[in-house]
C-alpha positions in Angstrom: 0.3 -110.4 13.1 3.0 -110.5 10.3 0.5 -109.6 7.5 -0.6 -106.6 9.6 2.9 -105.2 10.0 3.9 -106.1 6.5 0.9 -104.2 5.0 1.7 -101.2 7.2 5.3 -101.1 6.1 4.3 -101.6 2.4 2.0 -98.7 2.7 4.7 -96.5 4.3 6.9 -97.2 1.3 4.3 -96.2 -1.2 4.4 -92.5 -0.6 5.5 -90.1 -3.4 8.1 -87.5 -3.0 5.4 -84.8 -3.3 3.5 -85.9 -0.2 2.8 -83.3 2.4 4.4 -83.2 5.9 2.6 -85.2 8.5 0.1 -83.4 10.7 0.8 -85.8 13.6 1.7 -84.2 16.9 2.2 -87.3 18.9 4.7 -87.1 21.7 6.8 -90.2 22.1 10.2 -91.2 23.4 12.7 -93.6 22.0 11.3 -96.6 23.8 8.0 -97.6 25.5 7.6 -100.4 28.0 4.3 -102.4 27.8 4.3 -102.6 31.6 4.7 -98.8 31.9 2.0 -98.2 29.4 -0.4 -100.4 31.4 0.0 -98.0 34.4 -0.6 -94.9 32.3 3.1 -94.7 31.4 3.7 -93.2 34.9 7.0 -94.9 35.5 9.5 -92.2 36.3 9.5 -92.8 40.1 9.0 -96.5 39.8 11.8 -97.6 37.4 12.5 -101.0 39.0 12.7 -103.3 36.0 14.9 -103.5 32.9 13.2 -100.7 31.1 14.5 -98.2 33.7 17.4 -97.6 31.2 15.1 -95.5 29.1 12.8 -94.2 31.8 15.0 -93.3 34.8 18.6 -94.7 35.1 18.7 -93.6 38.8 16.8 -96.8 39.4 20.0 -98.7 38.8 21.3 -97.5 42.2 18.6 -99.3 44.1 18.0 -102.4 41.8 17.5 -105.2 44.4 18.4 -108.1 42.0 20.1 -108.9 38.7 17.7 -109.1 35.7 18.1 -110.5 32.2 15.2 -109.9 29.8 15.1 -111.5 26.3 12.0 -110.6 24.4 11.1 -112.9 21.5 8.3 -110.7 20.1 5.9 -108.0 21.2 3.2 -106.6 18.9 0.1 -104.5 19.1 -2.4 -103.2 16.6 -5.4 -100.8 16.6 -8.7 -102.5 16.3 -9.7 -101.2 12.9 -6.2 -101.2 11.3 -6.8 -104.3 9.3 -10.2 -103.0 8.1 -8.9 -99.7 6.7 -6.0 -101.5 5.0 -8.4 -103.9 3.3 -10.8 -101.1 2.3 -8.0 -99.0 0.7 -6.7 -102.0 -1.3 -10.2 -102.7 -2.6 -10.8 -99.1 -3.5 -7.5 -98.8 -5.4 -8.5 -101.8 -7.5 -11.7 -100.2 -8.6 -12.1 -100.4 -12.4 -11.9 -97.2 -14.4 -9.8 -94.1 -14.6 -7.4 -92.8 -12.0 -10.0 -90.3 -10.9 -12.5 -93.1 -10.4 -10.0 -95.0 -8.2 -9.1 -91.8 -6.3 -12.8 -91.2 -5.6 -13.2 -94.8 -4.3 -10.3 -94.4 -2.0 -11.6 -91.0 -0.8 -15.0 -92.6 0.0 -13.2 -95.3 2.0 -11.1 -92.9 4.0 -14.2 -90.8 4.9 -15.5 -93.8 6.9 -12.5 -93.5 9.2 -12.4 -89.8 9.6 -11.4 -88.8 13.2 -10.1 -92.2 14.0 -6.5 -93.2 14.7 -5.0 -96.5 13.5 -1.7 -98.2 13.6 0.4 -100.7 15.6 3.8 -101.4 17.1 6.3 -104.2 16.9 9.2 -105.0 19.3 11.4 -108.1 18.8 14.6 -109.6 20.0 15.1 -107.2 22.9 18.0 -108.0 25.2 18.6 -106.4 28.6 21.0 -107.1 31.3 20.4 -104.9 34.4 21.9 -105.2 37.8 22.6 -102.9 40.8 24.8 -100.1 39.6 24.7 -100.6 35.8 22.9 -102.1 32.9 23.0 -102.6 29.1 20.2 -102.9 26.6 20.0 -103.8 22.9 16.8 -103.3 20.9 17.2 -104.4 17.3 13.5 -103.7 16.2 11.2 -101.2 17.7 8.6 -100.2 15.0 5.7 -97.8 15.7 3.1 -97.0 13.1 0.5 -94.2 13.6 -2.2 -93.4 11.0 -5.2 -91.0 11.0 -7.5 -89.6 8.4 -7.7 -85.8 7.9 -9.4 -83.4 5.5 -6.7 -80.9 4.8 -7.3 -80.8 1.0 -9.8 -83.6 0.8 -9.5 -87.0 2.5 -5.9 -87.9 3.2 -4.1 -90.5 5.3 -1.7 -89.1 7.8 1.1 -91.6 8.2 3.9 -91.8 10.7 6.3 -94.7 10.7 9.2 -94.9 13.1 11.6 -97.8 13.1 14.4 -97.7 15.8 17.5 -99.8 16.6 19.2 -98.7 19.8 21.9 -99.6 22.2 21.9 -98.2 25.7 24.4 -98.4 28.6 23.3 -97.1 32.0 25.1 -96.4 35.3 23.6 -95.5 38.7 24.9 -94.5 42.1 23.5 -93.6 45.5 24.6 -90.2 46.7 23.2 -90.8 50.2 20.5 -92.8 51.9 17.7 -90.8 50.2 19.1 -89.6 46.8 20.2 -91.6 43.8 21.5 -90.5 40.4 21.9 -92.3 37.1 23.0 -91.7 33.5 22.1 -93.6 30.3 24.2 -93.2 27.1 22.1 -94.1 23.9 23.0 -94.8 20.3 19.9 -94.6 18.0 19.5 -95.5 14.4 16.1 -94.5 13.0 14.2 -94.8 9.7 11.0 -92.8 9.5 8.1 -91.8 7.3 6.3 -88.6 8.3 3.9 -87.7 5.5 0.3 -87.0 4.7 -0.9 -89.0 1.7 -3.9 -87.9 -0.5 -6.5 -90.2 -1.8 -5.2 -89.7 -5.4 -1.7 -90.6 -4.4 -2.8 -93.8 -2.7 -4.9 -94.7 -5.8 -2.2 -94.1 -8.4 1.1 -94.8 -6.9 2.4 -98.2 -8.1 5.9 -98.0 -6.6 4.9 -99.5 -3.3 8.2 -101.1 -2.4 10.5 -98.1 -3.0 12.9 -97.5 -0.3 13.4 -93.9 -1.4 10.6 -92.8 0.9 12.5 -93.4 4.1 14.2 -90.7 6.1 17.2 -92.2 7.9 19.7 -91.0 10.5 21.7 -91.8 13.6 21.8 -90.0 16.9 24.0 -90.2 20.0 22.7 -88.7 23.3 22.3 -89.4 26.9 19.7 -89.2 29.7 20.3 -88.2 33.3 17.9 -89.3 36.1 17.3 -88.6 39.8 15.4 -90.4 42.5 14.6 -88.9 45.9 13.0 -90.9 48.7 12.2 -88.5 51.6 10.7 -89.6 54.9 7.9 -87.0 54.8 5.1 -89.6 55.2 7.1 -92.3 57.0 4.9 -95.0 58.4 7.6 -96.3 60.6 10.8 -94.8 62.0 13.6 -94.5 59.4 16.0 -96.3 61.8 15.2 -99.6 63.5 16.7 -101.1 66.6 18.6 -104.3 66.1 19.9 -105.0 69.6 19.7 -103.6 73.1 22.1 -104.2 75.9 20.9 -103.2 79.4 23.3 -103.8 82.3 20.5 -103.5 84.8 18.4 -106.2 83.2 18.4 -109.8 84.6 20.9 -112.1 83.1 19.6 -114.2 80.1 18.8 -117.8 80.6 21.7 -120.2 80.0 21.5 -123.5 78.2 21.0 -126.7 80.2 24.6 -127.8 79.7 25.9 -124.6 81.2 25.9 -123.5 84.8 25.7 -119.9 85.8 28.4 -118.6 88.1 27.0 -118.1 91.6 26.9 -114.5 92.8 28.8 -113.9 96.1 28.8 -110.9 98.2 32.0 -108.8 98.0 32.7 -109.3 101.8 32.5 -113.1 101.6 35.8 -114.9 101.4 36.4 -118.4 100.1 37.4 -121.0 102.7 40.3 -122.9 101.4 39.9 -125.5 104.1 36.4 -126.4 102.9 38.1 -128.1 99.9 41.0 -129.6 101.8 40.2 -133.2 102.9 43.1 -133.2 105.5 42.5 -131.7 108.9 44.7 -128.8 110.0 47.5 -129.8 112.4 47.4 -127.8 115.6 50.2 -126.9 117.7 50.2 -128.2 121.2 50.8 -124.8 122.7 47.8 -123.4 120.8 45.0 -125.9 120.7 42.0 -125.1 118.4 38.4 -126.1 118.8 36.4 -126.8 115.6 33.2 -124.8 115.3 29.9 -125.7 113.5 31.3 -124.6 110.1 34.3 -126.9 110.3 36.6 -124.1 111.1 38.8 -124.2 114.2 38.9 -121.6 116.9 41.4 -121.2 119.6 40.7 -123.0 122.8 40.9 -121.0 126.0 42.6 -122.9 128.8 40.6 -123.3 131.9 42.7 -122.1 134.9 41.0 -124.7 137.1 42.4 -127.6 135.1 46.0 -128.5 134.7 47.6 -127.8 131.4 48.1 -131.5 130.6 44.4 -132.2 130.9 43.6 -129.2 128.7 45.9 -130.5 126.0 44.4 -134.0 126.2 40.9 -132.6 126.0 41.7 -130.5 123.0 43.3 -133.4 121.2 40.3 -135.6 121.8 37.9 -132.9 120.5 40.0 -132.4 117.4 40.1 -136.1 116.7 36.3 -136.3 117.0 35.9 -133.4 114.6 38.2 -135.2 112.1 36.0 -138.3 112.2 32.9 -136.2 111.5 34.6 -134.5 108.6 35.6 -137.9 107.1 32.1 -139.2 107.3 30.5 -136.1 105.7 30.0 -136.2 101.8 32.7 -134.4 99.9 31.7 -131.3 98.0 32.5 -131.4 94.3 34.7 -128.7 93.0 32.9 -125.9 91.1 32.7 -126.4 87.3 34.2 -123.7 85.1 31.6 -121.3 83.7 31.3 -121.2 80.0 30.4 -117.8 78.6 29.5 -116.6 75.1 31.6 -113.7 73.9 29.6 -110.6 73.4 30.4 -108.2 70.6 31.7 -104.9 71.8 29.4 -102.2 70.5 30.8 -99.4 72.6 31.1 -98.3 76.2 27.9 -98.7 78.3 27.7 -97.2 81.7 26.0 -99.0 84.5 22.2 -98.6 84.4 22.3 -97.3 80.8 21.2 -99.0 77.6 22.8 -98.8 74.2 20.9 -99.3 71.0 22.7 -100.2 67.7 21.1 -98.3 64.8 20.7 -99.8 61.4 19.7 -97.8 58.4 16.5 -99.1 56.9 16.5 -100.2 53.2 14.6 -97.4 51.4 13.7 -99.9 48.6 11.9 -102.2 51.0 9.5 -99.4 51.9 10.4 -99.3 55.6 9.4 -95.8 56.6 9.7 -94.4 53.0 6.5 -94.9 51.1 7.0 -91.8 48.9 9.5 -91.6 46.0 10.0 -88.7 43.7 11.8 -89.0 40.3 13.0 -86.8 37.5 14.7 -87.6 34.2 16.2 -85.2 31.6 15.9 -87.0 28.2 18.2 -86.2 25.3 20.5 -83.7 27.2 22.5 -82.8 24.0 19.3 -82.6 21.9 21.2 -82.7 18.7 19.7 -83.6 15.4 20.1 -86.8 13.4 23.2 -87.4 11.3 22.6 -88.6 7.8 22.7 -92.4 7.4 22.2 -94.7 4.4 22.4 -98.1 6.0 18.8 -99.0 4.9 18.0 -96.4 2.2 21.0 -96.0 0.0 19.4 -92.9 -1.6 18.3 -91.2 1.6 18.7 -87.4 1.6 16.5 -86.4 4.5 16.9 -87.2 8.2 14.1 -87.9 10.7 12.6 -85.1 12.8 14.9 -84.0 15.7 14.3 -85.5 19.1 13.6 -82.7 21.5 15.1 -82.3 25.0 12.4 -83.1 27.5 12.0 -83.4 31.3 9.8 -86.1 33.0 8.9 -85.7 36.6 7.0 -88.2 38.7 6.0 -89.6 42.0 5.2 -93.0 43.5 3.4 -93.7 46.8 3.3 -97.2 48.2 0.0 -97.7 50.0 0.9 -101.2 51.0 4.3 -102.9 51.0 4.0 -106.5 52.3 6.1 -109.5 51.7 4.0 -110.9 48.9 1.7 -108.0 47.9 2.6 -104.4 47.0 0.2 -101.6 46.1 1.3 -98.3 44.7 0.0 -95.3 42.9 1.9 -93.0 40.5 1.5 -89.5 39.0 3.8 -88.3 36.2 4.1 -85.3 34.0 6.1 -86.0 30.8 7.7 -84.1 27.9 8.1 -80.8 29.7 9.8 -78.4 27.3 8.5 -80.1 24.2 7.0 -77.5 21.8 3.8 -79.6 21.2 3.2 -80.5 24.9 -0.2 -79.7 26.5 -1.5 -80.4 30.0 -3.5 -83.3 28.6 -0.6 -84.9 26.8 1.7 -84.4 29.7 -0.5 -86.1 32.3 0.1 -89.7 33.3 -1.7 -91.5 36.2 -1.4 -95.1 37.3 -1.9 -97.8 40.0 -0.3 -101.2 40.2 -1.0 -104.3 42.3 2.1 -106.6 42.5 1.5 -110.1 43.9 4.6 -112.3 44.1 4.0 -115.3 46.4 7.2 -117.1 45.2 10.3 -116.6 43.1 8.9 -118.6 40.2 5.3 -117.1 40.1 4.6 -113.4 39.9 1.6 -111.4 38.8 1.0 -107.7 38.3 -2.2 -105.9 37.5 -2.3 -102.3 36.7 -4.4 -99.5 35.2 -4.3 -95.7 34.7 -4.7 -92.8 32.4 -2.2 -92.1 29.6 -2.8 -88.6 28.3 -6.3 -88.9 29.8 -7.1 -92.1 28.0 -7.8 -95.3 29.9 -5.1 -98.0 30.1 -4.9 -101.4 31.6 -2.4 -104.2 31.7 -1.1 -107.4 33.4 2.2 -109.3 33.7 2.6 -113.0 34.4 5.9 -114.6 35.2 5.9 -118.4 35.2 9.4 -119.5 36.1 11.4 -117.6 33.4 8.5 -117.2 31.0 7.3 -113.6 30.9 4.0 -112.4 29.4 2.9 -108.8 29.2 -0.6 -107.7 28.1 -1.8 -104.1 27.7 -4.4 -101.9 26.1 -3.7 -98.2 26.1 -4.8 -95.0 24.4 -2.6 -92.0 23.4 -3.2 -88.6 21.9 -2.1 -88.1 18.3 -4.2 -85.1 17.5 -4.2 -81.5 18.7 -6.2 -79.6 21.3 -8.6 -78.5 18.7 -8.9 -82.0 17.1 -8.3 -84.7 19.7 -7.7 -88.1 18.2 -7.1 -91.2 20.3 -4.9 -94.0 19.1 -6.1 -97.1 20.9 -3.7 -100.1 20.8 -3.9 -103.6 22.2 -0.5 -105.3 22.6 1.2 -108.3 24.0 4.8 -109.4 24.6 6.4 -112.8 25.1 9.9 -113.3 26.5 12.2 -114.8 29.1 13.1 -113.1 32.3 16.0 -114.4 34.5 
């Protein structure tokens, strides 16, 4: 991979000052995620990983977990890039005059007319993103696009863009459905945007000159929004967590607890039932025990003398005492242990009270649809001159336009281990070179995460109406991204697809 990138950079430095302006009309932002490219670059309403800093910072408000991404290297190349580089080199070494060499290079370029070539390189990326804020550092983000045109004979249209950027993002929820976020970005760019004729490719010997680079710095910010309405809610947006019904039967108590017996209101406790001693009766008011052990007044029989009545009453009381003593004693009631119940409000008899809990919109409960919008480069200022790389630089890269991306995401299935979603985005609205074809991005993703240490994602889509496909594998902390995607680098009249296959290796914590 290193010889590919080195050859492309060497070629970009070989351009003479008289080269024409590039004819490339490619629309590209300051950063592209391989995961997003795999799903047609339709990521505005998804924005749930570290790359949300550049796609939609509103995702920071709903980031469910902290994420640290360290990318060792990510690189991609068009299938015929190596071939054209080798053919140009052989043609420029053709024996003879400069015209002979130019003719040989021209013949080599004719074989690639209508094709787009190039590659990209990302290395040493570092992101730290968590709920509410995030920071990203991208030291090397190199993109190279080449195509062959026939403006005044065969020529190689070359666009090289090398970025170094620092981004800081902040996100906040305005309410349960709306989130907002802002990303401040500092960008340093070196660029080559020229169309090089066959004669220039054959005769230029100053291939390592740094004077061909345009260089500049830019400070700007993006603002993003996310809206998760309940239009197509599959479940109620609020779920019941507890219900208290005073008319329902009492819950079962543990074995070591005894429920307090329910007594009628008109029943009175008999203190004598717990008293082992018999009640002493007065001689003048003898009492006769009844079946319940209570004593009732004894009515004197007028036919018997009062002394006999007293003796009879005394004998009957003694007999009752003996029966009481022989009967088993009733154990005192054990205290009832009750569990304190949280007071959730006043509940009237016969009514029930439901405690409402707001569902987590990020979990998909009742909210399968998400809409997103991002305004990129709000200031839309040009680059300031810089000479950090090219000490003799006099030109700055082409201005980055203010653009608007809008997108939608619909979760068809949101299980514990598997998630399936489809996306539709329209990018680069307001850009002077935008067309319906270039603005359209469609994608679908299957996310299978059976555990915290193993995760797989498979995705596909259309990026500017060209097929894309990709996959992500997470083994512990080792993260691998694979993607193939196409993008439009031509015009409506002359459509040219740039097909790239790329891979990225890094660590994700």
